[in-house]
CHARMM-style PDB file with segment names, atoms N, HN, CA, C and O in Angstrom:
ATOM      1  N   MET     1      71.236  -3.920 102.047  1.00  0.00      PROA
ATOM      2  CA  MET     1      70.967  -5.371 101.633  1.00  0.00      PROA
ATOM      3  C   MET     1      69.728  -5.468 100.728  1.00  0.00      PROA
ATOM      4  O   MET     1      69.718  -6.241  99.769  1.00  0.00      PROA
ATOM      5  N   SER     2      68.684  -4.680 101.035  1.00  0.00      PROA
ATOM      6  HN  SER     2      68.693  -4.053 101.813  1.00  0.00      PROA
ATOM      7  CA  SER     2      67.524  -4.697 100.210  1.00  0.00      PROA
ATOM      8  C   SER     2      67.826  -4.206  98.766  1.00  0.00      PROA
ATOM      9  O   SER     2      67.273  -4.763  97.817  1.00  0.00      PROA
ATOM     10  N   LYS     3      68.673  -3.197  98.581  1.00  0.00      PROA
ATOM     11  HN  LYS     3      69.122  -2.744  99.351  1.00  0.00      PROA
ATOM     12  CA  LYS     3      68.934  -2.635  97.335  1.00  0.00      PROA
ATOM     13  C   LYS     3      69.762  -3.667  96.482  1.00  0.00      PROA
ATOM     14  O   LYS     3      69.569  -3.739  95.268  1.00  0.00      PROA
ATOM     15  N   ASN     4      70.703  -4.483  97.132  1.00  0.00      PROA
ATOM     16  HN  ASN     4      70.860  -4.424  98.118  1.00  0.00      PROA
ATOM     17  CA  ASN     4      71.374  -5.511  96.380  1.00  0.00      PROA
ATOM     18  C   ASN     4      70.384  -6.643  95.900  1.00  0.00      PROA
ATOM     19  O   ASN     4      70.591  -7.238  94.842  1.00  0.00      PROA
ATOM     20  N   ILE     5      69.379  -6.903  96.650  1.00  0.00      PROA
ATOM     21  HN  ILE     5      69.211  -6.420  97.510  1.00  0.00      PROA
ATOM     22  CA  ILE     5      68.525  -8.027  96.308  1.00  0.00      PROA
ATOM     23  C   ILE     5      67.724  -7.546  95.100  1.00  0.00      PROA
ATOM     24  O   ILE     5      67.560  -8.287  94.131  1.00  0.00      PROA
ATOM     25  N   LYS     6      67.226  -6.315  95.151  1.00  0.00      PROA
ATOM     26  HN  LYS     6      67.360  -5.713  95.939  1.00  0.00      PROA
ATOM     27  CA  LYS     6      66.421  -5.685  94.034  1.00  0.00      PROA
ATOM     28  C   LYS     6      67.309  -5.707  92.863  1.00  0.00      PROA
ATOM     29  O   LYS     6      66.869  -6.138  91.797  1.00  0.00      PROA
ATOM     30  N   LEU     7      68.549  -5.272  92.964  1.00  0.00      PROA
ATOM     31  HN  LEU     7      68.906  -4.922  93.830  1.00  0.00      PROA
ATOM     32  CA  LEU     7      69.496  -5.130  91.793  1.00  0.00      PROA
ATOM     33  C   LEU     7      69.680  -6.489  91.164  1.00  0.00      PROA
ATOM     34  O   LEU     7      69.565  -6.628  89.946  1.00  0.00      PROA
ATOM     35  N   PHE     8      69.969  -7.515  91.984  1.00  0.00      PROA
ATOM     36  HN  PHE     8      70.062  -7.403  92.973  1.00  0.00      PROA
ATOM     37  CA  PHE     8      70.192  -8.827  91.367  1.00  0.00      PROA
ATOM     38  C   PHE     8      68.901  -9.398  90.759  1.00  0.00      PROA
ATOM     39  O   PHE     8      68.971 -10.102  89.751  1.00  0.00      PROA
ATOM     40  N   ALA     9      67.680  -9.105  91.365  1.00  0.00      PROA
ATOM     41  HN  ALA     9      67.624  -8.534  92.184  1.00  0.00      PROA
ATOM     42  CA  ALA     9      66.432  -9.609  90.793  1.00  0.00      PROA
ATOM     43  C   ALA     9      66.172  -8.874  89.479  1.00  0.00      PROA
ATOM     44  O   ALA     9      65.728  -9.508  88.522  1.00  0.00      PROA
ATOM     45  N   MET    10      66.416  -7.621  89.391  1.00  0.00      PROA
ATOM     46  HN  MET    10      66.776  -7.106  90.168  1.00  0.00      PROA
ATOM     47  CA  MET    10      66.296  -6.910  88.170  1.00  0.00      PROA
ATOM     48  C   MET    10      67.210  -7.380  87.051  1.00  0.00      PROA
ATOM     49  O   MET    10      66.814  -7.569  85.901  1.00  0.00      PROA
ATOM     50  N   LEU    11      68.565  -7.570  87.497  1.00  0.00      PROA
ATOM     51  HN  LEU    11      68.887  -7.416  88.431  1.00  0.00      PROA
ATOM     52  CA  LEU    11      69.427  -8.126  86.510  1.00  0.00      PROA
ATOM     53  C   LEU    11      69.003  -9.510  85.982  1.00  0.00      PROA
ATOM     54  O   LEU    11      69.054  -9.786  84.783  1.00  0.00      PROA
ATOM     55  N   GLY    12      68.601 -10.329  86.886  1.00  0.00      PROA
ATOM     56  HN  GLY    12      68.560 -10.106  87.860  1.00  0.00      PROA
ATOM     57  CA  GLY    12      68.161 -11.718  86.449  1.00  0.00      PROA
ATOM     58  C   GLY    12      67.000 -11.607  85.511  1.00  0.00      PROA
ATOM     59  O   GLY    12      66.963 -12.349  84.530  1.00  0.00      PROA
ATOM     60  N   LEU    13      66.040 -10.727  85.740  1.00  0.00      PROA
ATOM     61  HN  LEU    13      66.071 -10.125  86.537  1.00  0.00      PROA
ATOM     62  CA  LEU    13      64.866 -10.627  84.949  1.00  0.00      PROA
ATOM     63  C   LEU    13      65.292 -10.101  83.551  1.00  0.00      PROA
ATOM     64  O   LEU    13      64.820 -10.622  82.540  1.00  0.00      PROA
ATOM     65  N   MET    14      66.151  -9.107  83.482  1.00  0.00      PROA
ATOM     66  HN  MET    14      66.535  -8.684  84.302  1.00  0.00      PROA
ATOM     67  CA  MET    14      66.689  -8.581  82.131  1.00  0.00      PROA
ATOM     68  C   MET    14      67.405  -9.788  81.373  1.00  0.00      PROA
ATOM     69  O   MET    14      67.214 -10.014  80.178  1.00  0.00      PROA
ATOM     70  N   VAL    15      68.227 -10.521  82.168  1.00  0.00      PROA
ATOM     71  HN  VAL    15      68.382 -10.337  83.138  1.00  0.00      PROA
ATOM     72  CA  VAL    15      68.951 -11.693  81.387  1.00  0.00      PROA
ATOM     73  C   VAL    15      68.011 -12.661  80.880  1.00  0.00      PROA
ATOM     74  O   VAL    15      68.237 -13.179  79.787  1.00  0.00      PROA
ATOM     75  N   ALA    16      66.879 -12.998  81.610  1.00  0.00      PROA
ATOM     76  HN  ALA    16      66.696 -12.577  82.499  1.00  0.00      PROA
ATOM     77  CA  ALA    16      65.908 -13.920  81.193  1.00  0.00      PROA
ATOM     78  C   ALA    16      65.099 -13.495  79.993  1.00  0.00      PROA
ATOM     79  O   ALA    16      64.764 -14.280  79.106  1.00  0.00      PROA
ATOM     80  N   VAL    17      64.797 -12.184  80.013  1.00  0.00      PROA
ATOM     81  HN  VAL    17      65.070 -11.547  80.734  1.00  0.00      PROA
ATOM     82  CA  VAL    17      64.071 -11.664  78.817  1.00  0.00      PROA
ATOM     83  C   VAL    17      64.945 -11.637  77.590  1.00  0.00      PROA
ATOM     84  O   VAL    17      64.494 -11.982  76.498  1.00  0.00      PROA
ATOM     85  N   ALA    18      66.211 -11.224  77.753  1.00  0.00      PROA
ATOM     86  HN  ALA    18      66.577 -10.943  78.640  1.00  0.00      PROA
ATOM     87  CA  ALA    18      67.100 -11.239  76.647  1.00  0.00      PROA
ATOM     88  C   ALA    18      67.343 -12.673  76.104  1.00  0.00      PROA
ATOM     89  O   ALA    18      67.432 -12.864  74.891  1.00  0.00      PROA
ATOM     90  N   ALA    19      67.447 -13.650  76.979  1.00  0.00      PROA
ATOM     91  HN  ALA    19      67.374 -13.496  77.964  1.00  0.00      PROA
ATOM     92  CA  ALA    19      67.584 -15.016  76.462  1.00  0.00      PROA
ATOM     93  C   ALA    19      66.397 -15.464  75.674  1.00  0.00      PROA
ATOM     94  O   ALA    19      66.545 -16.119  74.642  1.00  0.00      PROA
ATOM     95  N   CYS    20      65.201 -15.122  76.143  1.00  0.00      PROA
ATOM     96  HN  CYS    20      65.081 -14.590  76.982  1.00  0.00      PROA
ATOM     97  CA  CYS    20      64.040 -15.586  75.528  1.00  0.00      PROA
ATOM     98  C   CYS    20      63.832 -14.877  74.172  1.00  0.00      PROA
ATOM     99  O   CYS    20      63.363 -15.512  73.228  1.00  0.00      PROA
ATOM    100  N   ALA    21      64.150 -13.650  74.058  1.00  0.00      PROA
ATOM    101  HN  ALA    21      64.531 -13.134  74.825  1.00  0.00      PROA
ATOM    102  CA  ALA    21      64.106 -12.857  72.788  1.00  0.00      PROA
ATOM    103  C   ALA    21      65.068 -13.413  71.775  1.00  0.00      PROA
ATOM    104  O   ALA    21      64.763 -13.451  70.583  1.00  0.00      PROA
ATOM    105  N   ARG    22      66.119 -13.804  72.185  1.00  0.00      PROA
ATOM    106  HN  ARG    22      66.367 -13.773  73.153  1.00  0.00      PROA
ATOM    107  CA  ARG    22      67.198 -14.328  71.253  1.00  0.00      PROA
ATOM    108  C   ARG    22      66.747 -15.800  70.641  1.00  0.00      PROA
ATOM    109  O   ARG    22      67.055 -16.075  69.481  1.00  0.00      PROA
ATOM    110  N   GLU    23      66.088 -16.630  71.369  1.00  0.00      PROA
ATOM    111  HN  GLU    23      65.837 -16.406  72.311  1.00  0.00      PROA
ATOM    112  CA  GLU    23      65.693 -17.852  70.909  1.00  0.00      PROA
ATOM    113  C   GLU    23      64.621 -17.739  69.776  1.00  0.00      PROA
ATOM    114  O   GLU    23      64.603 -18.549  68.849  1.00  0.00      PROA
ATOM    115  N   GLN    24      63.701 -16.680  69.879  1.00  0.00      PROA
ATOM    116  HN  GLN    24      63.716 -16.021  70.632  1.00  0.00      PROA
ATOM    117  CA  GLN    24      62.640 -16.557  68.906  1.00  0.00      PROA
ATOM    118  C   GLN    24      63.157 -16.038  67.655  1.00  0.00      PROA
ATOM    119  O   GLN    24      62.427 -16.157  66.671  1.00  0.00      PROA
ATOM    120  N   GLN    25      64.350 -15.451  67.512  1.00  0.00      PROA
ATOM    121  HN  GLN    25      64.943 -15.354  68.312  1.00  0.00      PROA
ATOM    122  CA  GLN    25      64.840 -14.876  66.223  1.00  0.00      PROA
ATOM    123  C   GLN    25      65.534 -15.923  65.455  1.00  0.00      PROA
ATOM    124  O   GLN    25      65.908 -15.659  64.312  1.00  0.00      PROA
ATOM    125  N   VAL    26      65.745 -17.098  65.975  1.00  0.00      PROA
ATOM    126  HN  VAL    26      65.441 -17.312  66.903  1.00  0.00      PROA
ATOM    127  CA  VAL    26      66.519 -18.088  65.235  1.00  0.00      PROA
ATOM    128  C   VAL    26      65.681 -18.552  64.032  1.00  0.00      PROA
ATOM    129  O   VAL    26      64.528 -18.946  64.207  1.00  0.00      PROA
ATOM    130  N   GLU    27      66.241 -18.510  62.826  1.00  0.00      PROA
ATOM    131  HN  GLU    27      67.178 -18.190  62.684  1.00  0.00      PROA
ATOM    132  CA  GLU    27      65.617 -18.930  61.734  1.00  0.00      PROA
ATOM    133  C   GLU    27      66.260 -20.222  61.065  1.00  0.00      PROA
ATOM    134  O   GLU    27      67.486 -20.332  61.078  1.00  0.00      PROA
ATOM    135  N   GLU    28      65.513 -21.145  60.515  1.00  0.00      PROA
ATOM    136  HN  GLU    28      64.517 -21.055  60.504  1.00  0.00      PROA
ATOM    137  CA  GLU    28      66.024 -22.259  59.896  1.00  0.00      PROA
ATOM    138  C   GLU    28      66.344 -21.922  58.412  1.00  0.00      PROA
ATOM    139  O   GLU    28      65.685 -21.087  57.793  1.00  0.00      PROA
ATOM    140  N   PHE    29      67.347 -22.583  57.888  1.00  0.00      PROA
ATOM    141  HN  PHE    29      67.883 -23.261  58.391  1.00  0.00      PROA
ATOM    142  CA  PHE    29      67.716 -22.351  56.514  1.00  0.00      PROA
ATOM    143  C   PHE    29      67.653 -23.744  55.786  1.00  0.00      PROA
ATOM    144  O   PHE    29      68.476 -24.617  56.061  1.00  0.00      PROA
ATOM    145  N   VAL    30      66.688 -23.932  54.875  1.00  0.00      PROA
ATOM    146  HN  VAL    30      66.019 -23.223  54.652  1.00  0.00      PROA
ATOM    147  CA  VAL    30      66.529 -25.211  54.324  1.00  0.00      PROA
ATOM    148  C   VAL    30      66.926 -25.018  52.778  1.00  0.00      PROA
ATOM    149  O   VAL    30      66.496 -24.087  52.098  1.00  0.00      PROA
ATOM    150  N   VAL    31      67.761 -25.970  52.327  1.00  0.00      PROA
ATOM    151  HN  VAL    31      68.110 -26.727  52.880  1.00  0.00      PROA
ATOM    152  CA  VAL    31      68.177 -26.011  51.000  1.00  0.00      PROA
ATOM    153  C   VAL    31      67.466 -27.129  50.243  1.00  0.00      PROA
ATOM    154  O   VAL    31      67.628 -28.296  50.599  1.00  0.00      PROA
ATOM    155  N   VAL    32      66.684 -26.814  49.210  1.00  0.00      PROA
ATOM    156  HN  VAL    32      66.552 -25.866  48.920  1.00  0.00      PROA
ATOM    157  CA  VAL    32      66.042 -27.888  48.454  1.00  0.00      PROA
ATOM    158  C   VAL    32      66.725 -27.947  47.068  1.00  0.00      PROA
ATOM    159  O   VAL    32      66.931 -26.930  46.405  1.00  0.00      PROA
ATOM    160  N   ASP    33      67.071 -29.206  46.661  1.00  0.00      PROA
ATOM    161  HN  ASP    33      66.904 -30.032  47.199  1.00  0.00      PROA
ATOM    162  CA  ASP    33      67.729 -29.377  45.315  1.00  0.00      PROA
ATOM    163  C   ASP    33      66.584 -29.073  44.277  1.00  0.00      PROA
ATOM    164  O   ASP    33      65.478 -29.597  44.414  1.00  0.00      PROA
ATOM    165  N   PRO    34      66.855 -28.252  43.279  1.00  0.00      PROA
ATOM    166  CA  PRO    34      65.785 -28.047  42.227  1.00  0.00      PROA
ATOM    167  C   PRO    34      65.762 -29.206  41.314  1.00  0.00      PROA
ATOM    168  O   PRO    34      66.757 -29.896  41.089  1.00  0.00      PROA
ATOM    169  N   GLU    35      64.516 -29.412  40.762  1.00  0.00      PROA
ATOM    170  HN  GLU    35      63.709 -28.852  40.945  1.00  0.00      PROA
ATOM    171  CA  GLU    35      64.333 -30.477  39.909  1.00  0.00      PROA
ATOM    172  C   GLU    35      64.783 -29.991  38.461  1.00  0.00      PROA
ATOM    173  O   GLU    35      64.698 -28.794  38.187  1.00  0.00      PROA
ATOM    174  N   PRO    36      65.264 -30.917  37.525  1.00  0.00      PROA
ATOM    175  CA  PRO    36      65.765 -30.498  36.293  1.00  0.00      PROA
ATOM    176  C   PRO    36      64.566 -29.901  35.410  1.00  0.00      PROA
ATOM    177  O   PRO    36      63.431 -30.373  35.478  1.00  0.00      PROA
ATOM    178  N   ILE    37      64.886 -28.887  34.622  1.00  0.00      PROA
ATOM    179  HN  ILE    37      65.808 -28.504  34.567  1.00  0.00      PROA
ATOM    180  CA  ILE    37      63.793 -28.223  33.961  1.00  0.00      PROA
ATOM    181  C   ILE    37      63.324 -29.150  32.776  1.00  0.00      PROA
ATOM    182  O   ILE    37      62.121 -29.317  32.576  1.00  0.00      PROA
ATOM    183  N   SER    38      64.231 -29.720  32.034  1.00  0.00      PROA
ATOM    184  HN  SER    38      65.209 -29.585  32.196  1.00  0.00      PROA
ATOM    185  CA  SER    38      63.757 -30.735  31.096  1.00  0.00      PROA
ATOM    186  C   SER    38      64.636 -31.969  31.095  1.00  0.00      PROA
ATOM    187  O   SER    38      65.787 -31.909  31.528  1.00  0.00      PROA
ATOM    188  N   GLN    39      64.122 -33.068  30.623  1.00  0.00      PROA
ATOM    189  HN  GLN    39      63.187 -33.116  30.271  1.00  0.00      PROA
ATOM    190  CA  GLN    39      64.813 -34.318  30.691  1.00  0.00      PROA
ATOM    191  C   GLN    39      65.493 -34.496  29.238  1.00  0.00      PROA
ATOM    192  O   GLN    39      65.002 -34.025  28.212  1.00  0.00      PROA
ATOM    193  N   GLU    40      66.580 -35.172  29.286  1.00  0.00      PROA
ATOM    194  HN  GLU    40      66.978 -35.554  30.119  1.00  0.00      PROA
ATOM    195  CA  GLU    40      67.276 -35.430  27.993  1.00  0.00      PROA
ATOM    196  C   GLU    40      66.498 -36.647  27.316  1.00  0.00      PROA
ATOM    197  O   GLU    40      65.999 -37.582  27.942  1.00  0.00      PROA
ATOM    198  N   PRO    41      66.478 -36.477  25.918  1.00  0.00      PROA
ATOM    199  CA  PRO    41      65.726 -37.489  25.220  1.00  0.00      PROA
ATOM    200  C   PRO    41      66.388 -38.881  25.416  1.00  0.00      PROA
ATOM    201  O   PRO    41      67.601 -38.991  25.591  1.00  0.00      PROA
ATOM    202  N   VAL    42      65.568 -39.902  25.380  1.00  0.00      PROA
ATOM    203  HN  VAL    42      64.582 -39.813  25.239  1.00  0.00      PROA
ATOM    204  CA  VAL    42      66.027 -41.269  25.528  1.00  0.00      PROA
ATOM    205  C   VAL    42      66.002 -41.898  24.207  1.00  0.00      PROA
ATOM    206  O   VAL    42      65.024 -41.794  23.467  1.00  0.00      PROA
ATOM    207  N   TYR    43      67.121 -42.585  23.876  1.00  0.00      PROA
ATOM    208  HN  TYR    43      67.916 -42.669  24.477  1.00  0.00      PROA
ATOM    209  CA  TYR    43      67.167 -43.250  22.570  1.00  0.00      PROA
ATOM    210  C   TYR    43      66.354 -44.551  22.586  1.00  0.00      PROA
ATOM    211  O   TYR    43      66.630 -45.484  23.341  1.00  0.00      PROA
ATOM    212  N   THR    44      65.304 -44.565  21.685  1.00  0.00      PROA
ATOM    213  HN  THR    44      65.079 -43.807  21.072  1.00  0.00      PROA
ATOM    214  CA  THR    44      64.472 -45.801  21.680  1.00  0.00      PROA
ATOM    215  C   THR    44      64.549 -46.613  20.362  1.00  0.00      PROA
ATOM    216  O   THR    44      63.723 -47.499  20.146  1.00  0.00      PROA
ATOM    217  N   GLY    45      65.482 -46.333  19.527  1.00  0.00      PROA
ATOM    218  HN  GLY    45      66.153 -45.613  19.703  1.00  0.00      PROA
ATOM    219  CA  GLY    45      65.721 -47.007  18.332  1.00  0.00      PROA
ATOM    220  C   GLY    45      65.565 -46.143  17.087  1.00  0.00      PROA
ATOM    221  O   GLY    45      65.112 -45.007  17.224  1.00  0.00      PROA
ATOM    222  N   LYS    46      65.902 -46.589  15.901  1.00  0.00      PROA
ATOM    223  HN  LYS    46      66.271 -47.512  15.790  1.00  0.00      PROA
ATOM    224  CA  LYS    46      65.926 -45.812  14.695  1.00  0.00      PROA
ATOM    225  C   LYS    46      64.594 -45.279  14.319  1.00  0.00      PROA
ATOM    226  O   LYS    46      64.426 -44.082  14.081  1.00  0.00      PROA
ATOM    227  N   TYR    47      63.650 -46.160  14.263  1.00  0.00      PROA
ATOM    228  HN  TYR    47      63.786 -47.131  14.456  1.00  0.00      PROA
ATOM    229  CA  TYR    47      62.286 -45.766  13.680  1.00  0.00      PROA
ATOM    230  C   TYR    47      61.126 -45.737  14.751  1.00  0.00      PROA
ATOM    231  O   TYR    47      59.970 -45.640  14.339  1.00  0.00      PROA
ATOM    232  N   LYS    48      61.348 -45.808  15.950  1.00  0.00      PROA
ATOM    233  HN  LYS    48      62.287 -45.886  16.285  1.00  0.00      PROA
ATOM    234  CA  LYS    48      60.295 -45.859  16.922  1.00  0.00      PROA
ATOM    235  C   LYS    48      59.894 -44.532  17.288  1.00  0.00      PROA
ATOM    236  OT1 LYS    48      58.997 -44.364  18.115  1.00  0.00      PROA
TER     237      LYS     48
END
């Protein structure tokens, strides 16, 4: 009986450690739209 309790306790500890290690490795991937390099010229009139 004692060996079974130790076995379950050890298994539970290993599962808890594995679950915590998995959460820390999660990375967020953020996509940012790039701004245009140059703007198109705006028509302001013939001689302006």
